[in-house]
N, C-alpha and C positions, 0 to 999 in steps of 0.2 A: 537728635541728629537732623531731623527735618527743619526744626526751628533755626538751627545754626545755618543751614543752607539758605533759607529764606532771608535771614538777617545778612548773610554774606552777599547774596545777590542784590539785595536792596542797597547795602552800603557801597557795593561796587558800582551800581548804576548812579548813585548819588555823587560819588567821588568823580566818576568819569564825566558827568554832566557839569559839575563845578569846575573841573580842570579844563574843559573845552572852552569855557569863557576866557580863560587866561592864555590858552595856546593859540586860538584863532584870532586873526586880526578883525578889525571892525568891518572892512570891505573885503572879506575873504573871497566871496564868490564873484565880486565885481572887479575884474582886472582889465578894464577898458582904458585905452590911452586917451590923452587929452583931445587928439584929433577925432577919435571916434565919438567922444562925448559931444563935441561941437556938431558933428554930422547928425547925431541923433537929435540934438536940440533943434537944428534947422529943419529936419524932417517933421518934427512935431509942430513947428510953427507953420509949415507949408500945408499941413493937412487941413481939409475943410471941416467945419464944425458939423457934427451929426446931431440932429435934434430927434430924440426918441418919441415918436408919436405915430398914431395910425395915419396912413396916407389917404384913406377914403372912408366913406360911411360904412362900407361893408366890414372893414377891419375894426372900426370903432364898435359896431354892433356885436361883432364876434367876441371882442374883449369883454363887453358887458354880459353877454350870454355865458361865457366861460366862468366869470366871477360869480354870477348868480347860480350856475350849476354847482360850483364848488361849495357855496354856502348851503344850498339845499342838501347836498350830499352830507355835509357835516351835521346838519340838523337831523337828518334821517338816522345817521349812525348814533348820535347822542340819544335819540328816541329809542332805538333798538337796545342800546346799552342800559337805559333806564328800565325797560321792560325786563331785561335779563336780571338786573339787580332786584327788582320787585319779586320775580319768581324765586330767586334764591332766598330772599327774606321770608317769603311765604313757606318755603320748604324748611327753613330753619325754625320757624315758629311751630310747625307741625312735628318737629324733631325727626324729620325723615332722614337727615344726613348725620344723625348722631352715631357715635362709635359703639354705643351700647345697644345691641339688638336683642329682641326677645326670642 
């Protein structure tokens, strides 16, 4: 009974997804008129170009410090993970975690 429900739900989702491609138009969510499109294009042309970069030496240094801090944090976490794995391997060799207890 459960298997039939899962199959039915999966088939229903698959069919509804496939039918949605045929029912909906290409520009379904974009219903702007030609005049609005021209206004949007003119507004984009009139905008000034923004260049993403630090504005002074303090921001530039802050970016480098943040990136260095992130890499250091990643290396520390990898080191801790390696120590955990070594400890579990050690316990496994001693058969401390075995299912058969005396």
